[in-house]
C-alpha positions in Angstrom: 0.0 0.0 0.0 1.5 3.3 -1.1 0.9 6.4 1.0 0.0 9.6 -0.8 2.8 12.3 -1.0 1.5 15.6 0.5 1.3 18.3 -2.2 0.6 21.9 -1.5 -0.5 23.7 -4.7 0.9 27.3 -4.8 -0.5 28.6 -8.1 -2.3 27.2 -11.2 -2.3 28.5 -14.7 -6.1 28.4 -15.5 -5.7 30.3 -18.7 -3.4 27.5 -20.1 -6.1 24.9 -19.5 -8.6 27.1 -21.4 -6.3 28.0 -24.3 -4.6 24.7 -24.8 -5.4 21.0 -25.2 -3.1 19.3 -22.8 -1.6 16.1 -24.2 0.9 15.2 -21.4 1.8 16.4 -18.0 5.5 16.5 -16.9 6.7 17.1 -13.4 10.0 18.9 -13.2 12.1 20.8 -10.7 13.2 24.5 -11.0 16.6 25.9 -10.3 15.8 28.8 -8.0 17.6 31.3 -5.7 16.8 31.4 -2.0 14.7 34.6 -2.2 12.7 33.1 -5.1 11.8 30.0 -3.1 10.6 32.1 -0.1 8.6 34.3 -2.4 7.0 31.3 -4.1 6.1 29.8 -0.7 4.3 33.1 0.1 2.3 32.6 -3.2 3.7 35.6 -5.0 4.0 34.1 -8.4 2.1 34.8 -11.6 2.2 32.9 -14.9 1.2 35.6 -17.4 2.3 34.5 -20.8 4.9 32.0 -19.5 6.3 29.2 -21.7 9.2 26.8 -21.8 11.7 26.3 -24.6 14.4 23.8 -25.2 17.9 25.4 -25.9 20.5 22.7 -26.6 20.1 20.1 -23.9 18.4 22.3 -21.4 14.8 23.5 -20.8 14.3 27.1 -19.8 11.1 28.7 -18.4 10.5 32.3 -19.7 8.1 35.0 -18.5 7.3 33.5 -15.1 7.1 36.4 -12.7 8.2 35.7 -9.1 7.8 38.9 -7.0 10.8 40.1 -5.0 11.1 38.9 -1.5 10.7 41.9 0.9 13.2 40.6 3.5 15.9 39.8 1.0 17.3 43.4 0.9 20.3 43.6 -1.3 20.4 39.9 -2.2 17.1 39.9 -4.0 16.5 38.3 -7.4 15.4 39.5 -10.8 11.7 38.8 -10.9 11.5 38.0 -14.6 14.8 36.1 -15.2 14.6 32.8 -17.2 14.6 29.8 -14.9 16.2 26.5 -15.7 14.0 23.4 -15.5 15.4 20.2 -14.1 14.6 17.2 -16.3 16.5 14.0 -17.2 18.3 14.2 -20.5 16.2 11.4 -22.1 13.0 13.2 -21.1 14.3 16.4 -22.7 15.2 14.5 -26.0 11.7 12.9 -26.1 9.9 16.2 -25.5 12.1 18.0 -28.0 11.2 15.4 -30.7 7.5 15.9 -30.1 7.8 19.7 -30.0 9.7 19.8 -33.3 7.7 17.2 -35.2 4.1 17.9 -34.2 4.1 21.6 -33.2 3.4 21.2 -29.5 4.1 24.0 -27.0 5.5 23.6 -23.4 3.3 25.6 -21.0 3.6 25.6 -17.2 0.3 24.4 -15.6 1.0 24.7 -11.9 3.6 25.3 -9.2 3.5 23.2 -6.0 5.5 22.0 -3.0 6.3 18.3 -2.8 8.5 17.1 0.1 9.4 20.7 0.7 10.7 21.2 -2.8 9.3 23.5 -5.4 8.0 21.6 -8.4 6.5 22.7 -11.7 3.9 20.8 -13.7 4.7 21.4 -17.4 2.2 20.6 -20.0 2.9 19.4 -23.6 0.1 21.3 -25.2 -1.5 22.0 -28.6 -3.4 25.3 -29.1 -7.2 25.1 -29.2 -9.2 26.7 -32.0 -12.1 29.1 -31.2 -14.8 26.4 -31.8 -13.0 24.0 -29.4 -13.2 26.6 -26.7 -16.9 27.2 -27.3 -17.5 23.4 -27.2 -15.7 23.2 -23.8 -17.8 26.0 -22.4 -21.0 24.4 -23.7 -20.1 21.0 -22.2 -19.3 22.6 -18.9 -22.7 24.5 -18.8 -24.6 21.3 -19.7 -22.7 19.4 -16.9 -23.6 22.2 -14.4 -27.3 22.0 -15.4 -27.4 18.2 -14.9 -25.8 18.5 -11.5 -28.2 21.3 -10.5 -31.2 19.2 -11.7 -30.1 16.2 -9.7 -29.6 18.3 -6.6 -33.0 20.0 -6.8 -34.9 16.8 -7.7 -37.3 15.6 -5.0 -36.9 11.9 -4.6 
């Protein structure tokens, strides 16, 4: 019997789940400075238009904003600097092949704490068309109506 690992979700990229069709989720670490870790633990992170790209044999996360830590004084970090993602070399090669061949995009989905370490959930995504987004909204509304009908139904 396996015990569940406690995970504390810090932030989620809801916009990515709306704009992209997520094919695969990848858990990876992030190379951070001390003040960045403390700021993330306070929840002071925003995704904006963040994305990941493969440069050589490394994966870099761009446009992820981590606010400056107030108590860091002089030793604070640059809030918008590119952050290196920690993945195995074979994983990077596999992801790189899929991104190059099929036109996928690497988008961060969430940041969370696992065993006290900051982890990032990276999604291998394909952009949705406008009609796909409308279909998702319609399906969500229908599901909400069904749940409401069952809740209000007098048995």
